[in-house]
C-alpha positions in Angstrom: 75.7 111.6 103.2 75.8 114.3 100.2 72.6 113.0 98.8 71.1 113.3 102.2 71.8 116.9 102.8 71.3 118.0 99.1 67.8 116.8 99.5 66.9 119.7 101.7 68.4 122.4 99.2 66.6 120.8 96.4 62.9 120.9 97.6 62.3 123.8 95.6 63.6 122.5 92.4 62.8 118.7 93.0 59.5 117.0 92.7 58.1 115.0 95.9 58.8 111.8 94.2 62.7 112.7 94.3 62.5 114.1 98.0 60.8 110.8 98.9 63.6 108.9 97.0 66.3 110.8 98.8 64.6 109.9 101.9 64.7 106.3 101.2 68.2 106.3 100.4 68.9 108.0 103.9 66.7 105.2 105.7 68.4 102.6 103.6 72.0 103.6 104.2 71.4 103.7 108.0 69.5 100.4 107.8 72.3 99.0 105.7 74.9 99.9 108.6 72.6 98.7 111.3 72.1 95.4 109.5 75.8 94.8 109.1 76.5 95.7 112.6 73.5 93.2 113.7 75.0 90.4 111.5 78.7 90.7 113.1 77.1 90.5 116.5 75.0 87.6 115.7 78.2 86.0 114.1 80.1 86.8 117.4 77.3 85.2 119.4 77.3 82.3 117.2 80.9 81.3 117.6 80.9 82.2 121.4 77.9 79.5 121.8 79.9 77.2 119.7 83.3 77.5 121.8 81.1 77.0 125.1 79.4 73.8 123.9 82.5 72.4 122.8 84.5 73.2 125.7 82.1 71.6 128.0 83.0 68.1 126.5 86.8 69.0 125.6 89.6 70.7 127.5 90.6 72.8 124.3 89.1 73.8 121.2 92.2 72.3 119.8 91.3 68.8 120.6 89.3 66.6 118.0 86.1 64.9 118.1 87.1 61.2 118.0 83.6 59.4 117.7 80.0 59.4 117.0 79.4 59.3 120.6 81.3 62.6 121.2 79.9 64.3 118.3 76.3 63.5 119.4 77.4 64.7 122.7 78.9 68.1 121.8 76.0 68.7 119.5 73.5 68.2 122.6 75.5 70.6 124.4 74.9 73.3 121.6 71.1 72.8 121.9 70.7 70.3 119.4 69.1 66.9 119.6 70.7 64.7 116.6 69.2 61.8 115.6 71.3 58.7 114.6 70.6 59.6 111.0 72.1 63.3 111.5 75.1 61.9 113.3 75.7 59.5 110.6 75.5 62.1 107.9 78.5 63.8 109.4 80.4 61.0 110.7 80.9 58.4 107.7 82.9 55.2 107.3 85.8 57.5 106.0 85.9 59.8 109.1 88.4 59.4 112.0 88.3 63.0 113.5 86.5 66.2 113.3 88.0 69.5 114.5 86.4 72.7 116.0 85.9 74.2 112.5 84.1 71.4 111.4 81.8 71.4 114.4 80.9 75.2 113.8 80.1 74.3 110.2 77.8 71.4 111.5 76.0 73.7 113.7 75.4 76.3 110.9 73.6 73.5 108.8 71.7 71.8 111.7 69.6 74.4 113.1 67.9 73.7 116.5 64.4 72.6 116.3 61.7 75.5 117.1 58.6 75.2 119.3 56.4 75.6 116.0 58.2 72.7 114.3 57.9 70.5 117.3 54.2 70.9 117.8 53.6 70.8 114.0 55.2 67.1 114.3 53.0 66.3 117.5 49.8 67.6 115.4 50.4 65.0 112.7 49.9 62.5 115.4 46.9 64.1 117.1 44.8 64.4 114.3 41.6 65.5 116.4 43.8 68.4 117.7 42.9 67.8 121.3 46.5 68.7 122.5 47.1 65.3 124.0 48.6 62.0 123.0 47.8 58.8 124.8 50.7 56.8 126.4 49.8 53.8 124.7 49.9 55.8 121.1 53.2 57.4 122.1 54.8 54.4 123.2 53.6 52.5 119.9 54.9 55.1 117.7 58.6 55.6 119.9 59.3 51.9 119.8 58.2 51.1 116.1 58.9 53.9 114.0 62.1 55.7 113.0 65.1 55.5 115.4 63.4 52.9 117.7 63.4 53.7 121.5 63.5 51.2 124.4 60.6 50.9 126.8 62.5 52.3 129.8 63.1 55.3 127.4 59.4 56.0 126.7 58.6 55.2 130.4 61.0 58.0 131.5 59.0 60.3 129.1 55.5 59.4 130.2 56.1 59.5 134.0 57.1 63.0 134.0 54.4 64.9 136.0 55.0 68.0 134.3 53.3 66.9 131.1 51.4 63.5 132.5 47.8 64.2 132.4 45.8 61.2 133.2 47.5 58.7 130.8 48.2 61.4 128.3 50.8 63.2 127.1 50.5 67.2 127.2 52.6 67.6 124.2 52.4 71.5 124.8 53.9 71.5 128.1 56.4 68.6 126.8 57.6 71.2 124.0 58.1 73.8 126.6 60.3 71.6 128.7 62.3 70.3 125.7 63.2 74.3 124.6 63.8 74.9 128.4 66.0 72.2 128.5 67.9 73.0 125.4 68.3 76.6 126.4 69.6 75.5 129.8 72.3 73.2 128.1 73.5 76.3 126.0 73.3 78.8 129.1 75.2 76.5 131.4 78.0 75.9 128.7 78.2 80.0 128.1 78.2 80.6 131.9 81.2 77.9 132.3 82.8 79.6 129.6 82.6 82.9 131.4 83.8 81.7 134.6 87.1 79.8 133.3 89.2 82.8 131.8 91.6 80.0 130.8 89.0 78.4 128.4 88.2 81.8 127.0 91.9 82.1 125.8 91.9 79.0 123.8 90.5 79.4 120.6 90.8 77.6 117.2 91.8 79.1 113.7 91.4 82.7 112.7 88.6 83.4 115.4 90.4 86.4 117.0 89.2 87.4 120.4 89.6 91.0 121.4 92.1 91.5 124.0 93.9 94.5 125.2 96.8 92.5 127.1 100.1 91.2 125.6 100.9 87.5 125.1 103.2 87.1 128.1 101.5 84.8 130.9 102.6 85.4 134.6 101.0 82.5 136.0 100.5 79.7 133.5 98.3 76.7 134.3 99.9 73.5 134.8 99.3 71.1 131.6 100.7 68.1 129.9 104.5 68.2 129.3 105.8 67.0 126.0 109.3 65.3 125.7 110.6 67.9 123.4 109.7 70.6 126.2 112.1 69.6 128.6 115.1 71.4 127.1 113.2 74.8 127.2 112.2 74.1 130.6 115.7 73.1 131.9 117.4 76.2 130.1 115.6 78.5 132.5 116.5 76.3 135.5 112.6 76.0 136.1 111.0 72.7 137.2 107.7 74.1 136.6 105.7 72.2 134.0 105.1 74.7 130.9 101.8 75.8 130.2 100.4 73.9 127.3 97.1 72.9 125.8 96.1 69.2 126.5 95.9 68.6 122.6 99.5 69.1 122.5 99.8 65.3 123.2 98.8 64.7 119.5 101.8 66.8 118.2 104.0 65.2 115.9 106.7 67.8 115.2 107.6 71.2 116.4 110.2 73.9 116.2 110.7 76.7 118.9 112.1 80.2 117.9 113.4 83.0 120.6 114.2 86.6 119.6 115.2 88.9 122.5 114.7 92.6 121.8 115.7 95.6 123.5 113.8 98.7 124.3 112.6 101.2 121.6 115.6 103.7 122.7 118.0 101.4 121.2 116.0 101.0 117.9 118.2 101.2 115.0 117.4 104.3 112.8 119.0 103.4 109.4 116.4 105.6 107.1 118.0 108.6 106.0 115.8 111.0 104.1 116.9 112.7 101.2 117.6 116.2 100.5 113.9 117.5 99.7 115.1 120.8 97.9 117.2 118.7 95.3 114.7 116.0 94.9 111.3 115.9 93.4 108.1 114.8 95.8 104.9 113.5 95.6 102.4 113.1 98.5 99.1 111.5 99.5 97.2 110.5 102.3 95.1 107.6 103.3 93.5 106.1 106.2 93.3 102.2 107.8 89.6 101.7 108.8 88.8 98.8 111.3 85.8 96.8 110.4 83.1 95.3 112.7 84.7 91.9 112.2 88.2 93.1 112.9 89.3 93.0 109.3 91.5 96.1 108.3 90.9 98.0 104.9 92.7 100.7 103.5 93.5 102.9 100.3 95.5 101.2 97.5 97.9 103.2 95.3 99.5 103.4 91.8 102.9 105.2 91.5 104.0 106.2 88.1 107.9 107.1 87.4 108.5 108.3 83.9 112.1 107.3 84.2 114.5 105.4 86.1 115.5 107.0 89.4 116.6 106.5 92.8 113.7 107.0 95.1 113.0 107.1 98.9 109.5 105.9 100.0 108.2 106.5 103.4 104.8 105.9 105.4 103.9 107.3 108.8 100.8 107.9 110.8 99.1 111.4 110.3 99.2 113.6 113.3 96.2 115.5 112.6 94.6 117.8 114.8 92.3 116.0 117.5 89.7 117.1 119.9 91.2 119.0 122.8 92.0 116.7 125.8 91.4 113.5 123.6 94.3 111.1 123.2 95.5 110.3 119.8 95.6 106.4 119.8 96.5 105.9 116.4 100.0 107.5 116.6 101.3 104.4 118.1 100.0 102.2 115.2 102.6 100.5 113.1 102.7 101.1 109.3 104.4 99.7 106.6 104.3 99.8 102.6 104.9 97.2 100.0 106.2 97.9 96.5 104.9 95.9 93.8 105.7 96.4 90.1 102.9 96.0 87.3 103.6 93.9 84.4 101.4 92.9 81.6 98.5 92.5 83.9 97.2 93.5 87.3 97.0 90.1 88.6 100.8 89.5 88.0 102.3 91.9 90.4 105.9 91.1 91.5 107.3 92.2 94.8 110.0 94.7 94.7 110.5 95.6 98.4 108.9 97.1 101.4 109.6 99.9 104.0 111.9 97.8 106.3 113.9 100.7 107.6 112.6 102.3 110.8 112.9 105.9 112.1 110.6 106.5 114.9 107.0 106.1 113.7 108.4 106.3 110.0 109.2 103.2 107.8 110.7 103.7 104.5 112.7 102.1 101.7 115.4 103.7 99.5 116.6 102.4 96.3 116.7 102.4 92.4 113.3 101.8 90.5 113.0 101.7 86.8 110.1 103.7 85.0 106.8 102.2 84.7 103.6 101.7 86.9 103.8 100.3 90.7 101.5 99.6 93.2 102.1 100.7 96.6 100.0 98.6 99.4 99.8 100.2 102.9 100.1 97.6 105.7 99.6 97.5 109.6 99.7 94.3 111.6 96.8 94.9 113.6 98.6 94.6 116.9 97.7 98.1 118.0 94.7 98.8 115.7 92.1 96.3 117.1 88.8 96.1 118.8 89.3 97.0 122.4 86.3 97.5 124.6 86.5 100.7 126.5 83.9 102.0 129.2 82.3 105.3 127.7 80.3 107.4 129.8 77.7 109.4 128.0 77.6 110.3 124.4 78.9 113.5 122.7 76.6 116.0 121.6 77.0 116.7 118.1 74.4 119.6 117.2 72.6 122.3 119.4 69.9 125.0 118.9 71.1 128.3 119.3 69.0 131.3 121.0 67.4 131.8 117.4 66.2 128.0 117.3 68.5 127.2 114.4 70.6 124.2 114.6 74.4 124.6 114.9 77.3 122.0 115.2 79.2 121.7 118.5 82.7 122.9 118.9 83.7 119.1 119.4 81.9 117.9 116.4 83.4 120.7 114.1 86.9 119.8 115.4 86.3 116.1 114.6 84.8 117.2 111.1 88.2 119.2 110.6 90.3 116.0 111.5 88.2 114.0 109.1 88.5 116.7 106.4 92.2 116.6 106.7 92.3 112.9 106.4 90.1 112.5 103.3 91.7 115.4 101.5 94.4 112.9 100.0 96.5 115.3 98.1 96.4 117.8 100.9 95.5 120.8 98.8 93.0 121.9 101.5 89.8 121.0 99.0 87.9 117.8 98.3 87.8 116.7 94.9 84.9 114.4 93.6 87.3 111.7 93.6 88.3 112.2 97.0 85.0 112.8 98.2 83.8 109.7 96.7 86.1 107.5 98.9 84.6 109.2 101.8 81.0 108.3 100.5 82.3 104.8 99.6 83.5 104.4 103.4 80.4 105.8 105.0 77.4 105.1 102.8 78.6 102.5 100.1 77.6 104.9 97.4 79.0 107.2 94.7 78.4 110.9 94.1 77.9 111.4 90.3 78.5 114.4 88.6 75.1 115.6 88.7 74.9 115.4 92.3 78.3 117.2 92.5 77.1 120.0 90.3 74.1 120.4 92.7 76.7 120.4 95.5 78.6 123.2 93.5 75.4 125.4 93.5 74.7 125.1 97.4 78.0 124.6 99.1 81.2 126.4 98.9 83.7 125.4 96.4 86.9 126.4 94.4 87.7 125.2 91.3 84.9 122.5 91.4 86.3 121.4 94.8 84.7 121.2 98.3 86.1 123.5 100.8 86.1 122.9 104.6 83.3 125.5 105.0 81.4 123.5 102.4 81.9 120.2 104.2 80.8 121.6 107.3 77.7 123.1 105.9 77.1 119.9 104.0 76.9 117.9 107.5 75.0 120.6 109.1 72.4 120.4 106.2 72.3 116.7 106.9 71.6 117.3 110.6 68.8 120.1 109.5 67.5 117.4 107.0 66.9 115.0 110.0 65.4 117.7 112.3 68.4 117.8 114.8 68.5 113.9 115.0 72.0 112.7 115.1 71.6 109.3 114.1 72.8 109.8 110.5 75.8 111.7 111.8 76.8 109.0 114.1 76.8 106.3 111.2 79.1 108.5 109.5 81.4 109.1 112.4 81.3 105.3 113.5 82.1 104.1 110.0 85.1 106.3 110.2 86.4 104.9 113.4 85.1 107.3 116.2 83.8 106.1 119.3 80.7 107.9 120.9 83.1 110.2 122.7 84.4 111.5 119.5 87.7 109.8 119.8 89.3 108.0 116.8 90.1 104.6 118.1 89.4 102.4 115.2 91.2 104.0 112.4 94.6 105.0 111.6 95.4 107.8 109.2 98.7 107.8 107.4 100.5 110.0 104.8 102.9 108.5 102.1 106.0 110.6 100.9 107.8 109.5 97.6 110.9 111.4 96.6 112.7 111.0 93.1 116.3 112.3 92.4 115.8 112.4 88.8 111.8 112.6 87.8 108.7 113.9 88.9 106.8 110.9 90.7 102.8 110.7 90.7 101.0 108.8 93.1 97.1 108.2 92.9 94.6 106.4 95.2 92.9 103.7 93.2 90.9 101.5 95.9 89.6 101.5 99.3 89.6 97.8 100.3 90.6 95.1 102.4 94.1 93.5 102.4 94.1 91.6 99.1 95.9 88.3 98.2 98.4 90.2 96.6 99.4 92.1 99.8 99.3 88.6 101.7 101.4 87.0 99.1 103.9 89.9 99.4 104.0 89.9 103.1 104.8 86.1 103.0 107.5 86.5 100.4 109.2 89.3 102.2 109.4 87.1 105.2 110.5 84.1 103.3 113.2 86.2 101.5 114.8 87.9 104.5 113.8 85.8 107.4 115.4 83.0 109.4 114.2 79.8 108.2 113.7 76.6 110.3 112.5 73.2 109.0 110.2 71.5 111.7 112.0 68.9 113.5 110.4 65.6 112.3 108.7 67.1 109.4 111.0 68.3 106.4 107.8 69.6 104.4 106.8 72.3 107.2 109.2 75.4 107.4 108.7 78.1 110.0 110.2 81.8 108.8 110.8 84.4 111.4 111.5 88.1 110.2 112.3 91.1 112.4 111.7 94.3 110.9 112.1 97.3 113.1 109.6 97.1 116.0 107.8 94.0 114.9 108.3 90.3 114.4 106.3 88.5 111.8 106.5 84.5 111.3 105.1 82.7 108.2 104.5 79.1 107.9 105.2 77.1 104.6 103.7 73.9 103.9 105.3 72.2 101.0 103.2 68.6 101.6 100.4 67.5 99.5 98.0 67.7 102.6 96.6 70.5 104.7 98.2 70.9 108.0 97.0 72.4 111.3 100.0 74.0 113.1 99.6 74.8 116.9 101.1 77.9 117.9 102.3 78.7 121.8 103.5 82.1 122.7 103.2 81.5 126.5 106.9 81.8 127.2 106.7 85.3 125.6 107.4 88.2 127.6 106.3 92.0 127.0 104.5 91.0 123.7 101.5 91.6 121.6 100.1 89.7 119.1 97.8 90.5 116.1 96.0 87.3 117.0 95.2 88.5 120.7 95.8 85.0 122.0 98.5 82.9 123.6 97.7 79.8 122.0 96.0 79.2 118.8 96.1 77.0 115.8 96.1 77.8 111.9 95.5 75.7 109.1 97.6 75.7 106.0 96.5 74.5 102.8 98.8 72.1 100.5 101.7 73.8 98.8 101.1 77.1 100.0 102.2 79.8 102.8 100.6 81.8 105.5 101.4 84.4 108.2 101.3 82.7 111.5 101.4 85.9 113.5 102.7 89.4 113.9 104.2 90.2 117.1 105.2 94.0 118.7 106.3 95.2 122.0 103.5 95.7 124.5 105.7 98.4 126.3 108.4 99.7 123.9 110.3 101.1 126.8 111.1 97.9 128.2 112.9 94.6 126.7 110.7 92.2 125.2 111.1 88.4 124.5 109.4 86.6 121.6 109.6 82.9 122.4 107.0 80.9 120.1 106.9 77.0 119.7 105.1 75.8 116.3 103.9 72.3 116.4 102.5 70.0 113.9 98.8 68.8 115.2 98.2 66.5 112.0 
């Protein structure tokens, strides 16, 4: 953003070529954002079409393809026309089943035929380029070359009045019909998926479907009852058949976990904050940002302790000022912090602990740490920070022209910018350093502001001690609006990337604040990265659940262990696969009540690699003022 705004200020001292370069950077940034958004949209449409086609043939996307015939049929439902050679490529002599993920992979490789490709193939036969092929020639080719067709199959084609022209095939019309039929197959499948809400809730693997509802189901549909489910049904005195996917018939082993939780008013508040007058403190702010694909990124920190000391570390949502009348969605987002010790290399980080103690919206940890470098990795489950479709009527106005014709920022936009400034001012000194500003640039444009550009900023915008003031930040945004002659497009790129919607509500971000108190020394904290959750964080989460959670060996399969851990107002389950083979675990939450899963689904499946662990799900109460019941069944599919 800075480079765009500085372009206007430097017109008198910069060459036309440099101005052109700055404009190109502006356009490139906007195009890059739009391209990324478009890519995610295309992926969502692709997986929707995959599910639609799959569920036209199967009752659940957890069911497997069990034959060549089924593979060919489901590919046809996806608008493909696979040859036997294509089917044989994916269904070899060693193949016994293919799952939904395999099907999606095949569709990515096997693109649907286009009309130009079809016309080109027919053109090789129609050497005179007449647009027609005689029925005799067509019959000869289709019954003697490639995958030979029968006489009846060829007759079915030639008898179609739509493209039968006096003993000749009008292959242009034939291609039109082929394309229309292919699209109709896809359209019919999508319509069926849209109509059947039950099918929409059955999804495979990590493809998370956005939902604002909990995982409790008031009226589960009747499905197949496994023998191991009779005990569950009888304990409730309910003779109704439990709701389970039809694929559950193939489950070899399972285990059930039930945790009953009280309302938030009974929540234990074990965390006792130290006396801030006696202990030394360090603080840093940060933010969770929700990406287009649902992934969450955040700042990562290094903590330096010069000597051994008892410390208290806390994290909580940051209560920044918000536009008047707008709700503060992020204040209900759960936050946690994982503490890892740095050894010889950054790759070899060891889990020390995490903020498991809860005091209202704050989570914390208190204990003794030795001198050295520690990594602090913020975490949120994603139960409350997720994509939610909301109806927004109208777009907030960002700029306007005053009576003198000059551009100005609206009151609402200025309020939002003050919130943004408060969030990106990581050390809370009321000024933006170059380092802090670059985290902002990285998030909004993917670029860095170098020392030279920062020096130009110093000449043109209000600064103190080489750091940008609030007024300077406001003027920089106004300069960007002026540079675009009042067009707010680039301003919206910035706002959307920071989690704001078109009503200027921060709905896809959660600012937070970290406080570190040390009894015997002055702690130092510094933000290092702004990135998605690393494998280090995932490993730390799994280890914490394994170390402190309840372990249950899956009945009938001693190599699969389900760990469940309750921390404050969340429950996390981890699957450990000790076997030499990958496994697919079916997860069923349909008996849970007043629960919200980060998966957004009642029924799903996860694939666990050999000799590894992975998080099954995080669950929180949908309504904290009411009791909630976590009842989850993990079953081995294969």
